[in-house]
C-alpha positions, 0 to 999 in steps of 0.5 A: 521516463519515469523511475519507480520508487518503492518501500516494502514493509511489514506492519499490523494495524498497531504499527501502521496507525501512528505512520498514518496519523503522522502522515495525515497531520501534515498532508491534506489527502484522501484515499481511493481504492485502486483497480479495474471496476465494472462501475465507475467507483466513487468511494473516497476515504478521508483517512485510512484509518476509516478502513476496518481491514487495515492490518488484514490481507484477503490473500497470501499473495500481495498482488491481490490485496487492497491498495489505494491511490493517495491524492491531495484532498484538492485534486480530483481523482481521474477514473479512466474508462478501459474498453474490453475486447469482449465489448463493454468497458471497465473503469481504472483507478490508478497512477496512469492518469493521476500523476499527483498521487502515490499508491499504498498497499497495506500489509496485513495478516493472511491467516494464522502465522502468515503475514503478507507484505505491503508497499508504498511508491510512485511511478510518477515524477510529478513534485507532488507525488514525490513529496508525498512519497518522500514524507511517508516513506520518511516516516516508515524508515524512522519508525520501523527497523530495516531487515534485508530489503524491507521495513518491519514494524514492532508487532510484525517483527514480534511475529517474525521472531515467533516463526511467522512467515513474512511473505509477499506470496505464501505459495512461493518456498519459505526461502523467499520469506523475510528472515531476521538474520 
């Protein structure tokens, strides 16, 4: 039975870029957007920094923001075909069929004064997955400050101290926001 490993963090692009650069310097990896798609996806990113939206959130609810599967470059991504009840099929990119991967959901600014959390983790017990997770988790823990159960980059902490809401879901009451206590 697998045990989920996860770190929740808040980081703007300037906070997260050094993490990505350090991680990619010692790990030959590539990135695939996760999700359930109408057509077989083929977009492969050599670096997360290729993403112009890094540090921006599409939604105030972190579960609706982009996430990525991170794989060693020499490992092929497995795309699952998922039959739909109403007919047809969709194509899934996730950890279920990619045990040598980790997932990353970058954090970002949703709208003025709302900063949405990100996370990195794995549900796999594969040695490669665990090694990738430990490497990026270590970088986050060393470079960010722990506030509550979250790790917070400098830019995000500045926003927190300026009364921005740091959230997993902006629709939840403020008592669920990250607080700097």
